[in-house]
C-alpha angles and dihedrals in degrees: 000000000000118000117267125231103228129193106138090032097039095120099038110129092004101080140040102249091212094053114081091191090062089056092047092049089058092054097276117167092011089110089053090053090049092048093051089058090059131060120259094250090059091056092052092047091051092052089047093051090048090060093225111177128196111276095201095087111277096075094213118164108273092201092055090048088053092049094049091050096045091052088063101040105066104112089357128097111247140183141215115213124191113209104216095154093119102183104141110119112251093020123115104141098113091050090060092054095046094046098042106028110018095157092062089062092046092050090049091052092049092052092046091049092051091049093056097034093244123156103197136047134193128197109205105200125183108254094235090065094082096157091049091052091048096049096042090051092049090048090052091050092049092047090052090052091048092050098248093114126041138039120358095354114222090350095304128121090251120108125184137163131193130208130188118227118187116217123231100234102272118143088203091062088072085076107091101233093044088049089056091052089053092047089055089056096255132125112283097258122143121250125227114252137247112077094070123205092259088065104030116003133133109021088348094299129121107276133189112209122190133155127245098262093048094052090046089065094058098080095051093047092051093044097046103024136240094278090060091049098050091056086077129066127007132322094261098030109040125183133028136310133206111231120196110207121198139155130064099348127121096241113026115186142093135306135180115213139152114280114256092060117135131238089240090061094044093050100034104033102031105025096039095242129270122334116264112284093015128111126198115259105161144347124217110209120202101009127264091337090051140087136265120232133177134220091285087077096053094102098038114112115248118236136125097254096033093056092044088062087061094045089251132117135223092203116162093345096259113151111192111187116208121198131215093258094059119094111233089206087064092049095050092044090053090052093049091048088051093054092046091051095047099045109116092210096229096124125045098224091060099034094051097026097058090052092047092050091056093046091049092049093047088054091050092050091053099038104029091216108160091206089069090063089055089051090047092056091044091053093047090049091053090049091051090056099044110030119108099227141020094272094069090037093055109067090074089068099063092032097052095041096048090050090049095055106020111025092119090048091053091051092049091051091059095051 
C-alpha cells in the first residue's frame, strides 16, 4: 500500500490518546506556543495563505471564515465551536481523531480561538460517540492541569476555556446554524441566514464554527508555515483529506492523502480493490448528501473545485463503493428514506417534499414509468431552491447524479 500523507492523523497509532505527555513528546502544543508569540492577525493570515478549506463538506475558505469572525470580535465576546456532530452516512473521519488524538483537536481550537480573539470554545459531539466524549473530556481536564487551557495560558494574556456538549442524535444538527440552536438548549431547527455565525452566532455573539478535521490542520500549518502546506494537494485545494472508504472493497477503512488523488488509487491501492467476485458499478461520494459517479470518474483527481466542474461533490470525504450485484433502486430508496426521517419539518418544501420524493420513487419502482423519474428530479430541484437549510437542498445531489449516470440501470431494475 502506498504511503499516506498524514496531518490530521499524524499521531494515530503512535501515542496513547489518554496520555498528554505522549502528545507533548511528539511536539504537541508547540504550535500553540508559537502562535501565542504572534498577534492574532498573523495567525489568520497564515491560515488564509495556506488555502485551508473546510473539511466538513462545504469546502469554504477557513482563513476567510477566521477573518470575518475576527472583524466582529474586537471588544466583543466571541466563541469557537467545533462541529463534531458527524452524522453523514459513510463518514467516520472525525471519530478517529477524537478517539485517537484528542489533544490535536484541542490545540487546533486554542489556536483558532486566539486568532479570532474568542474566550470560550464548545465541542458539539454526537451523543452516540461515547468514547469520543470520554477521551475529549479527559484531554480537556489534562490540558487544564498542564496550563494549556484556562487563564493566561502559558504566561500570556490569552485566556480560553473549552466545554463538551453532547448532541441529541439529529442529523440536521450537523448544519452549523441548527447546531447553534441546539447548543443554546433549543429545538434543533435551522435559522435563516444572514446573519451568518461570524456576525451573530452563539447567543448572538460572533462565532467561528469549524469541524474536527479542519481544526486539526491548524497546529501543523502554524508550526510548519503556509508554504509547506501548499506543496501538498491541488492548486485550489491544498493539503490533505481523510477519506473513509466503505462498501464492497477488501479493506474498508480510512486514509489521509494529499488532495488530487484519484478514486482508482483510493479503491485499488488503499482499499485493496473490490471483493472477490464483485465488480464496480457505482461510487457514492460524500454520503447521503453526495453524488453518484461511475467508472468514468476513476482517474479524475479529487478536489472541491475539480469535482464541481464535473457536477460531483467531495463532501465529507466518504467513498461508498457499490458493486454490480447491488440494486441502485435500493440504494436511492434508502437515501430518500433517510432524508424523510431526518427532516425537522420546520419548512414546508422539505417536510412535504421529502415525503413526496419517496412516494414518487416507490411508484417508479412498482410501475417502471420513466416519466416518474423526470418528476422526481423536478421535485428535488424545487426543494433545492426553496428549502430553508441544506437538508432540503441536498436530495437533488444524489437524485440528479444517479439519473445522469444510471437512469437506464434504474429502469432495467424495475422490469
